[in-house]
C-alpha positions, 0 to 999 in steps of 0.5 A: 831677345831671350829673357835670361834668368840668373841664379847664383852658384857658389864655387866650391872652396877647394878649387884653387884658382889662379890669376886671370892672366893665367886663364888668359894664357892657358894653352889647349890640352886634350887630357884624354886624346892625342897622347897627352903629356904629363901636365905636371912635367909641363908645369915643371919644365915651363912654369905654366900654371893653367891649361885649357882642357878640350873639348866638352861636346854633346853625346855622339848619339844625341842629347843635351848632356855634357861629355868629353869628346862625345863619348865620356859623360862628364857626370861619371868622369874620373879621368879628367877629374884626376888630371885637374887634381894633379894640376891643382895639386901643383898650384895650377888650375884649368879652364874647360873649352866647349865646342871645337872643330869636330863632333856635335856641340851642345848648342846644336842639341839643346833646344834653348840657351837655358838648357844649354847653360844647364848642361855647362853648369854641370861641368862647372859644378863638377870640376869647380871651374873658375873659367870656361872657353866657348870655341865656336867654329865650323860647322856650329857657327854656321847654325844661327839657332845653335849660336843663339843657344851658345851665346845665351848660355854664356851670358847665363853662366856669367850671371850665375857664376860671378867672377867666372872667366869666359873666353869666346874663340872663333875662326880667323881670316885676313880681315879678322873673322869671316861672315859667320864670326861677325854674325856671332859677334852681332848675336853677342851684341844683341843679347848684351853679352860681353865676355872677358875676350873674343879670340880669333884663330889666325891659321888654316886660312892662308896665313903665311907667318906672323905678319899675316897673323898680326894683320888679321888681329889689327883688322879684327880690332876694327871689327870689334870697334865697329860692332860694339862701338869701342875705341881701339884700346877697349877693343884690344882689351877684349881681344885675344889670339889662339895660334897653332904651333908648327905645321897647321892643318892646311900646311902653314908653318908657324915657328917659335919666331912667329910666336914671339912676334905675335906675343910682342904684338899682343903685349904691346897692344895690351891684348886680353888673351894669348893661347895656342893649339896645343900642348899635345903638339908641343914637341918635336916629331920622332922621327922628325917630320918637318914637311909632309904631315900635320900631327895631333901629337907633335909640331912637325918643326924643329923644337925643344920640348914645350918651346911654344908653351913658354910663350904663354908663360911669358904672356902671363907675366912669368919667366920660364925656367932656363934649364930646359934643354934646347933642341939638338943641332948639327951645326950650320946648314952647309948643303945647298938649298933644295930646288924643285927644278934641279935633278938629284942623284943618290948621295946628293944632299940638300937643305930644306925646312932647316934639315939636311936631306940625302937623296937615295936615288934619282929624283926631280920635283919631289920636295924632301919629306919622310913620305912620298916615294921615300927618295929622301932621307932626313939627316936631322936639323942643321 
């Protein structure tokens, strides 16, 4: 076991800060990529007070210094600093997420937990952070040395920054989390590290709506109990969920009703965190694309702007404003449901994924979408 030195760092006096409930509810926002929305507009529309800014990585060319997305050095950054100032100027705050799915992580390039922690401490000091998220997933979490560095760094930061809010996010599976996720938990146990929460991402793993997600959360609770010797209530008090709004990378669909079901589960079990990926995607695609593609800038489901963010606000214990417009509708779906075995000719209308579609010419076996052969015309939500 590595011996972890602790040197206390005092946070700057002007960092603002919000309650831990807001850090626990902060949804992910990419401030430099994926057509980021204006955070002030999101706050005004939803009542949100905290964002999870993503992602801090190692430099693309290698090294043990913090960057945004592998390209923009944190040490010289002004763009993200301006975003943070805007959020704090409206009474909110941010957490910063390190890791994520793509790029090279600092745990992979820094040789020790101490060196990894030093790189992250620079981020904390630069932005006066009161919260940080360790997003540990592929391919980093398959590297035991890298995970040793990340968990060790998280423990050092916890010691050096008294009161800092630390979340650890990892992949979700039907039984809670997979082999590598369980190894990460065992690493945390071996180092004596307990964050504010361990969160799973129940999407991109064959999940079919909220029932599959809540089942995974129940199973993950059992994993936490068996790993740390906690009872169920203590495990839920250290358990979180990170969802994906709309169409996932693997073609799963998660609607507003799915978010409500998971929210009800999280609050009734007194879970520690409820978040999602991402605010950049929390808007309807234009033109609507409710079937064929996953976008980093829209949800691919019918929605009003920031519908999904409002569930985070509710988890934090606040009520979203009621003046935000609801998504436009064209009345009940009157066309028959699409059938993969039916033959359609030009002018035939069908209902599919909450939209009415019109065939432009003869077709069979091609589900309505704005892609493919182009045979289908989307006539909007119904």
